[in-house]
N, C-alpha and C positions, 0 to 999 in steps of 0.2 A: 359613721353612717353618712351617706351623702344626702344632699338636700332633696333629691328626687325620691329616695326610698324612706325618708323619715316618716314614720307613721303619724306622728303628731301633726306634721305639715299636711299630710293627705287628709286626715280627719278635719283639720281646720278648713281646708278648701271645700270639703263636703258640707260643713256647717255653713260656710258663706253662701254656697249655692242654694241650700235649703232656705236660708234667710231671705235671699233674693226672690225665691219662689213664693214665700209667705207674703212678701211685700206686694208682689204682683197677683196675689190670690183674687182680688176683686176685679181685675182686668182679664179680658180673654187671653188665654195663654197661646202664644205662637210657637212655643217650643214643644208642644204636644200635637202639632198638626203638620202634615205635609200636604201642600196644595199645588195643583196643576190647573192652569187656566188657558183656554184657547178661544179665540174670537174669529168668526168667519164673516166678513163683510161683503163677500161676493155672492149674490143670490144665484141660485141655479137657473139654467136656461128655462124660458117659459114652457118649452115643450119637453122638459125633463121628465122621465118616467119615475114612478114611485121607487123602484129599486135603486135608481141613481140618487134620488133624494135621500133614501135611507143610508146609502153609502157615504153621503156627505156628512150626515149626522154621526155615523159610526166612526168616520175618519176624525172628526172633532173629538169624540170620546177617546179615541186611541192617542191622539196628539196630547190631550190633557193628561192621560195616564202616563205617557212618556215623560212629560215635564215633572209630574209628581215623583216618578220613580228615579229620575236622574237629578232631582233638586237637592240642594244642601239640607233642606229641612228633614228629609228622610234619614240622612246621616246623623242629624241631631237626635232624632227619635231612637235610632239604633244605639247611640252613645249613652242613652239612659240606662241601658243594660250593663254598662261597663262598671259603673261606680258601686261602692258598697252601699246597699240599702236604697238605691235609686228606685228600683222596681222590686218590691218585696218578693224575694225568692224567685225573681225573674218570671213572675206571673203577671200578665197584662191582658186587658181587654181593649177592644177598639171597634171602630166603625169605618167603613169605606162608603162614601156617598158620592153620587153622580147627580149633578144638577144641570139640566138643559134649559136655557133661557131663550125665549122667542122675543127678541127686542122690538120687532116691528108688528107685533100682533098683540091682541088683548088676551091671548091665551095665558093662563098661569104657568109657571115653571113646572117642569116635570122633574120629580125627585125620586131617586132610588137609593136605598141603603142596604148594606150587608154587614152584619156584625162578625167579628172574629175574636179568637182567644189564643194567646200564646202561653204555653205551659213550660215548666222547666224541662219536661221530657222532650219537647220540641227542640229546645236548644241542645240537649244532649245528643239527639239524633242527628242534628245538623253538624254538631262537632265531630261525630263519627264520619259523617259524609264528607266534610271538607278537610278534616285533619288539622283544623286550626282551633286553638283553644281560646281565642279572643271572643268574648261574649258580644261585643259590638259588631264584629265582622259576621258572626253567625246570625245575630239579630237582623242585620241588614238583609241577609239572604232570605230569612223568614218573612220580613216585612215586605220585601218585593214580591214574594210568592203570594202573600195574603192580599197585597194590593191588586195584583193581577186577577186573582180569583174573585176578589170582592167587586172589582169593576165589572167583570163579566156577569156576575150574579146580579148586581144592581141593574145593569143594562137589560138583562133578560126579564127582570121584574117590571121594568118600565116600558118595554118594547110595545105592548098593546096601546099604551097612552101615546107613544111616539107615532104609531100608525094612525091614531085618531087625529093627531096634529097634522099629519100629512093630508088626511081627508079634508081637514079644515083649511089647508094651505097656509098654516101658521109658519111653516119653515121657509117661506119664500123671501124672507127678509134677512136681517142680521141674526146670527145665532152665536151663543157662547155656551161653553161647557166648562164646568168646574168639577174637578175630581179632588176629593179631600179624604185624607186618612187621619183619623183621630186616635190617639193612643193614651190610655190611662192605666193606673195601677189597679189591679184586681184586688178587692178586699175580701 
């Protein structure tokens, strides 16, 4: 038996990973989140219309989404589906959150969240669709789809608050947008 396929060695690596996770249990876990951040320091023109200002905010949300979808953290989340017992029966829950921060205004941050759930049936359907049996590959496809739909859903929920911010002219300074995808095992 080679060292790569030795079951004892595979289980030993899984045990080491779990012990590292237990050690880091008190600290916030970076391996269960994918984050995209975008900052815009160029204020809009003083005569910019509301649709132009909304496009600026939506562009920042879109850029943050792209960073989260293309980042290495999303690959780490998908890799959790690969190992034995990492995600119990490949069933997971998570949240996608969008946070818009108005740095030059006293207005509080606008936050939108959208929950999602990944079931074993989702992975089976994706496996049929892609023709690939790697759980991490199929999970990556599902996570990107959930991230995209979660960002759009969260943005739609917070759009009335963003319009209020435009009326208050809170968007005329520096803006930043954080898109975060959090994934945890479903119990």
